[in-house]
Legacy VTK file of the C-alpha trace (Angstrom):
# vtk DataFile Version 3.0
C-alpha trace
ASCII
DATASET POLYDATA
POINTS 202 float
0.000 0.000 0.000
1.442 3.417 -0.922
2.428 5.758 1.878
-0.008 8.654 2.325
1.377 12.023 1.288
0.715 14.110 4.372
1.364 17.826 4.174
4.429 19.467 5.662
5.883 19.159 9.131
3.476 17.809 11.763
4.208 18.714 15.368
4.573 15.673 17.641
5.670 17.272 20.911
8.684 18.511 22.867
11.881 16.515 23.131
11.802 16.849 26.915
8.667 16.657 29.039
5.086 16.258 27.903
3.786 19.827 27.940
3.090 21.088 24.390
5.288 23.958 23.239
3.502 27.294 22.998
3.623 28.805 19.485
5.393 32.136 18.973
3.806 34.846 16.845
5.932 36.099 13.939
5.175 38.956 11.567
5.103 38.337 7.795
6.259 41.136 5.488
3.645 43.075 3.556
3.183 41.759 -0.009
5.332 38.657 0.637
5.294 36.837 -2.703
4.499 33.290 -1.548
1.616 31.710 0.369
2.369 30.326 3.832
0.550 27.213 5.038
0.225 25.381 8.324
3.097 22.885 8.278
5.512 25.142 6.387
9.016 25.836 7.761
9.944 29.503 8.141
13.072 31.539 8.771
13.576 35.046 10.083
15.144 37.797 7.999
16.456 41.276 8.703
13.605 43.675 9.228
11.827 41.569 11.825
9.727 39.403 9.517
9.655 35.734 8.600
9.553 34.022 5.204
9.479 30.441 3.956
12.684 28.717 4.964
15.019 28.365 1.987
15.228 24.812 0.644
18.467 22.925 0.157
20.172 23.375 3.502
20.708 26.237 5.918
23.920 27.051 4.083
21.862 28.727 1.339
19.773 30.822 3.702
19.168 31.498 7.350
18.363 28.585 9.620
14.799 27.449 10.110
13.254 29.007 13.220
10.252 26.708 13.274
7.064 25.336 11.776
3.853 27.255 11.176
0.998 25.862 13.266
-1.504 28.702 12.944
-2.486 31.632 10.739
-3.711 34.869 12.315
-6.543 36.829 10.672
-5.197 38.730 7.651
-6.293 41.670 5.505
-7.878 40.452 2.243
-8.192 43.929 0.749
-11.625 44.542 2.221
-11.721 43.064 5.706
-9.803 40.911 8.162
-10.284 37.323 6.970
-9.700 33.911 8.515
-8.217 31.032 6.520
-6.036 27.944 6.739
-3.204 29.641 4.851
-1.839 33.161 4.357
-2.297 34.112 0.693
0.629 35.430 -1.331
0.945 39.190 -1.727
-1.226 39.973 1.283
-0.873 43.743 1.650
-2.135 45.416 4.831
-0.837 48.860 3.843
2.166 50.867 4.954
0.651 52.414 8.100
-2.231 50.064 8.909
-0.325 48.178 11.572
-3.468 46.573 12.978
-3.801 44.753 9.637
-0.326 43.227 9.654
-0.038 39.526 8.831
1.128 37.060 11.475
1.774 33.336 11.701
2.150 31.176 14.812
5.308 29.095 14.906
6.504 26.147 16.998
10.317 26.447 17.352
12.261 23.862 15.345
14.871 23.227 18.021
14.039 20.932 20.951
10.749 19.844 19.392
9.844 16.775 17.346
8.094 16.849 13.986
7.102 14.206 11.480
7.606 14.917 7.790
7.511 12.804 4.624
10.527 12.253 2.389
10.094 13.579 -1.135
12.664 11.355 -2.832
13.456 7.662 -3.381
17.134 7.704 -2.466
16.552 5.072 0.238
14.318 2.048 -0.331
14.801 -0.161 2.750
14.120 0.199 6.457
17.815 -0.440 7.139
18.798 2.469 4.895
16.445 4.834 6.728
17.573 3.488 10.094
21.164 4.377 9.177
20.116 8.016 8.690
19.215 8.522 12.358
21.494 11.201 13.800
22.269 12.680 10.382
21.318 16.151 9.134
19.228 16.749 6.018
17.498 19.735 4.377
13.956 20.120 3.152
12.660 20.804 -0.340
9.442 22.115 -1.907
7.126 20.856 -4.624
4.750 23.781 -5.144
1.212 22.965 -6.314
-1.144 25.944 -6.390
-1.231 27.525 -2.934
0.456 24.498 -1.341
4.246 24.510 -0.991
4.522 20.796 -0.081
7.669 20.931 2.098
9.278 17.497 2.366
12.558 16.043 3.583
15.318 15.638 1.014
17.348 12.506 1.770
18.984 12.759 -1.684
21.065 15.587 -0.232
24.271 14.157 1.324
23.263 13.811 4.995
26.529 15.102 6.418
26.379 18.905 6.430
26.328 20.540 9.863
24.325 23.415 8.369
21.351 21.394 7.116
18.117 22.369 8.830
16.953 19.034 10.273
18.381 16.304 12.495
16.829 12.876 11.914
15.764 11.563 15.312
13.805 8.379 14.620
11.760 6.274 12.252
7.992 6.827 12.158
5.871 5.479 14.987
3.546 3.677 12.613
4.397 0.142 11.494
2.539 0.380 8.169
5.305 1.928 6.066
6.283 1.006 2.516
10.011 1.669 2.726
10.458 1.294 -1.053
7.825 3.932 -1.899
7.675 7.709 -1.827
6.646 9.700 1.238
8.271 7.641 3.979
7.741 9.716 7.153
10.654 10.449 9.478
10.795 12.086 12.891
13.080 15.124 12.936
14.054 18.072 15.100
15.678 21.374 14.208
19.448 21.138 13.848
20.612 23.308 16.741
24.000 24.009 15.149
22.162 25.890 12.416
19.665 27.611 14.721
20.080 31.407 14.555
19.811 33.857 17.434
16.471 35.551 17.976
17.699 38.462 15.866
19.256 37.905 12.409
21.456 40.981 12.790
25.195 40.442 12.914
26.727 40.535 16.372
23.554 39.705 18.297
LINES 1 203
202 0 1 2 3 4 5 6 7 8 9 10 11 12 13 14 15 16 17 18 19 20 21 22 23 24 25 26 27 28 29 30 31 32 33 34 35 36 37 38 39 40 41 42 43 44 45 46 47 48 49 50 51 52 53 54 55 56 57 58 59 60 61 62 63 64 65 66 67 68 69 70 71 72 73 74 75 76 77 78 79 80 81 82 83 84 85 86 87 88 89 90 91 92 93 94 95 96 97 98 99 100 101 102 103 104 105 106 107 108 109 110 111 112 113 114 115 116 117 118 119 120 121 122 123 124 125 126 127 128 129 130 131 132 133 134 135 136 137 138 139 140 141 142 143 144 145 146 147 148 149 150 151 152 153 154 155 156 157 158 159 160 161 162 163 164 165 166 167 168 169 170 171 172 173 174 175 176 177 178 179 180 181 182 183 184 185 186 187 188 189 190 191 192 193 194 195 196 197 198 199 200 201
């Protein structure tokens, strides 16, 4: 049976303790060009806003700060609207600060997430088992308003700057290891985790 293709990074819980991590609210820049969905990884940039985390390893962008778990009401051009994703090019206006766009983010570090692999580099349970403790990046396969972030095990799992540390195999036993979308349990790679501010020297 094929593995289900489940969207994005799904929060499982903290690495220590059993109390769920409280999401942090992050501002999204006005007129940001891409939609942001629940389950998408984001990174922080200069200017105090967050964007989709760059694919291909933290070496090509800033490190992932976390995973979107909620979308705040946003300005749709007429009114504040509620939806399950933040549309691209949402523009609250230069001085209408009460209309700014926000997303709620669970920090990547010290939390566990499940995410599907978007490649067929590994086709056996033993091959996936050998990846535990390695670092890998994520990738995107954009379809409409969905970014489809998935793990990229085709990337050499050795770089200290890759965004994700593989922590375990999935908790379900019904996995087709030779098919696409094998889920893995990951946590943010703390070596690549940035300070709260992206500005140099802080």
